[in-house]
C-alpha positions as CSV (number, residue, x, y, z in Angstrom):
1,M,0.0,0.0,0.0
2,T,1.3,3.5,-0.9
3,N,0.7,6.7,1.0
4,R,-1.5,7.9,-1.8
5,I,-3.8,4.9,-1.5
6,L,-3.9,5.3,2.3
7,T,-4.8,9.0,1.8
8,A,-7.5,8.2,-0.7
9,L,-8.9,5.6,1.7
10,T,-8.9,8.2,4.5
11,I,-10.6,10.8,2.3
12,R,-13.3,8.2,1.4
13,I,-13.9,7.5,5.1
14,A,-14.2,11.3,5.7
15,G,-16.7,11.4,2.8
16,L,-18.8,8.6,4.4
17,F,-18.5,10.4,7.8
18,L,-19.8,13.6,6.2
19,F,-22.6,11.7,4.5
20,T,-23.7,10.1,7.7
21,K,-24.0,13.7,9.2
22,I,-27.1,14.1,7.0
23,F,-29.0,11.7,9.3
24,D,-28.2,13.7,12.4
25,H,-30.6,16.4,11.4
26,F,-32.6,14.9,8.5
27,G,-35.5,13.4,10.6
28,S,-36.0,16.3,12.9
29,Y,-35.8,18.9,10.0
30,F,-38.3,17.2,7.7
31,F,-40.6,16.3,10.6
32,S,-40.7,19.9,11.8
33,V,-41.3,21.2,8.3
34,F,-44.2,18.7,7.8
35,N,-45.8,19.6,11.1
36,V,-45.7,23.3,10.5
37,A,-46.9,23.0,6.9
38,S,-49.8,20.7,8.0
39,L,-51.2,23.2,10.4
40,S,-53.2,25.4,8.1
41,R,-53.9,27.9,10.9
42,F,-50.2,28.7,11.3
43,D,-49.5,28.5,7.6
44,E,-50.4,32.2,7.1
45,L,-48.6,33.3,10.2
46,L,-45.4,31.5,9.6
47,N,-45.2,31.7,5.8
48,E,-42.0,33.6,5.4
49,P,-40.0,32.1,8.3
50,I,-40.9,28.5,7.3
51,E,-39.9,29.1,3.7
52,K,-36.5,30.4,4.9
53,F,-36.1,27.4,7.2
54,Y,-37.1,25.0,4.5
55,I,-34.8,26.5,1.8
56,T,-31.9,26.7,4.2
57,G,-32.4,23.0,5.3
58,I,-32.7,21.8,1.7
59,F,-29.6,23.7,0.7
60,L,-27.6,22.3,3.6
61,T,-28.7,18.8,2.8
62,I,-27.9,19.1,-0.9
63,A,-24.5,20.7,-0.1
64,N,-23.7,18.0,2.4
65,I,-24.5,15.3,-0.2
66,A,-22.5,17.0,-2.9
67,V,-19.4,17.5,-0.8
68,S,-19.5,13.9,0.6
69,L,-20.0,12.4,-2.8
70,F,-17.1,14.6,-4.1
71,L,-14.9,13.4,-1.3
72,F,-15.9,9.8,-1.9
73,L,-15.7,9.7,-5.7
74,K,-12.7,12.0,-6.2
75,A,-10.6,10.7,-3.3
76,D,-7.8,9.5,-5.7
77,W,-7.6,12.9,-7.4
78,I,-7.5,14.7,-4.0
79,S,-4.8,12.3,-2.7
80,N,-2.7,12.9,-5.9
81,K,-2.9,16.7,-5.2
82,L,-2.1,16.3,-1.5
83,I,0.7,13.7,-1.8
84,K,3.3,14.6,-4.3
85,T,5.6,11.6,-4.0
86,D,4.2,8.1,-4.0
87,I,6.1,6.2,-1.4
88,E,5.4,2.5,-0.6
89,I,4.2,2.2,3.0
90,K,6.3,-0.3,5.0
91,T,4.4,-3.2,6.4
92,E,6.1,-3.0,9.8
93,L,4.5,-0.7,12.2
94,N,6.9,1.9,13.4
95,A,6.5,5.2,15.2
96,E,6.9,7.4,12.1
97,S,4.2,5.6,9.9
98,L,1.8,5.3,12.8
99,T,2.2,9.0,13.6
100,K,1.6,10.1,10.0
101,V,-1.5,7.8,9.7
102,I,-3.0,9.2,12.9
103,L,-2.2,12.8,12.0
104,L,-3.6,12.5,8.5
105,T,-6.7,10.8,9.7
106,V,-7.4,13.5,12.3
107,G,-6.7,16.2,9.7
108,I,-9.0,14.8,7.1
109,I,-11.9,14.1,9.5
110,W,-11.6,17.6,11.0
111,L,-11.6,19.0,7.4
112,A,-14.8,17.1,6.7
113,K,-16.4,18.5,9.9
114,L,-15.3,22.0,9.0
115,I,-16.8,21.8,5.6
116,Y,-20.0,20.6,7.2
117,L,-20.1,23.7,9.4
118,I,-19.5,26.2,6.6
119,P,-23.2,27.2,6.4
120,D,-23.3,27.8,10.1
121,L,-20.3,30.0,9.8
122,I,-21.8,32.0,7.0
123,E,-25.0,32.5,9.0
124,Y,-23.1,33.6,12.0
125,C,-21.0,36.1,10.0
126,S,-24.0,37.5,8.2
127,I,-25.8,38.1,11.5
128,F,-22.7,39.5,13.1
129,I,-22.3,42.0,10.2
130,S,-26.0,42.9,10.6
131,I,-25.4,43.6,14.3
132,L,-22.3,45.8,13.5
133,S,-24.4,47.7,10.9
134,G,-26.7,48.8,13.7
135,N,-29.4,46.2,13.9
136,E,-29.0,45.4,17.6
137,E,-32.3,43.5,17.9
138,I,-30.9,40.4,16.4
139,E,-29.3,37.8,18.6
140,L,-26.2,35.9,17.6
141,P,-26.7,32.2,17.0
142,D,-24.9,29.7,19.1
143,F,-21.8,29.0,17.1
144,A,-18.3,28.6,18.5
145,I,-16.4,30.9,16.1
146,A,-13.1,30.7,18.0
147,N,-13.2,26.9,18.0
148,Y,-14.0,26.9,14.3
149,I,-11.1,29.2,13.5
150,L,-8.7,27.3,15.8
151,K,-9.6,23.9,14.3
152,T,-9.3,25.4,10.7
153,I,-5.8,26.6,11.5
154,L,-4.8,23.3,13.2
155,T,-6.2,21.2,10.4
156,L,-4.3,23.1,7.7
157,I,-1.1,22.9,9.8
158,I,-1.6,19.2,10.3
159,I,-2.3,18.4,6.6
160,F,0.4,20.6,5.1
161,R,3.1,20.1,7.7
162,I,2.6,16.5,8.5
163,E,6.2,15.6,7.9
164,K,7.6,18.2,10.3
165,I,5.0,17.4,13.0
166,S,5.6,13.7,12.8
167,N,9.4,14.2,13.1
168,W,8.9,16.5,16.1
169,I,6.6,13.9,17.8
170,I,9.1,11.1,17.1
171,K,12.0,13.2,18.6
172,K,9.9,13.7,21.8
173,I,9.3,10.0,22.1
């Protein structure tokens, strides 16, 4: 097995992980839309908010499916872009190969999770800009922006500096 094949396998696992995230909110989302739409009395009162909720949920579901399918189907292409030199992975388990596998797996799974949270980030930023523009009646949604930024930075460092990080970890052992 080469490092590109292992990277492609890890990316496919991240794509499957991202695809399973659909089922986290799928049932509750469509059940709530169905319940509100079935109540004819509230249909007139909640017409605009439910349309916004419905369109946002559909967009998130479609984007999640598209990104997860892209990761799953184009894993070989992505691994060719990420891994420039195709090196045969040794069959023996040593500290260097194990460290790289763990770091790469964590980096790819965090990247998939960060991609999944992009719509929440966009919503948070748009509401924050609205508050800065003078609309103080709006309340910020519950989104850990500092955590998102920190994980983005750490993910990029892990993915693009995997060699240096694994060498540093091995020196510490």
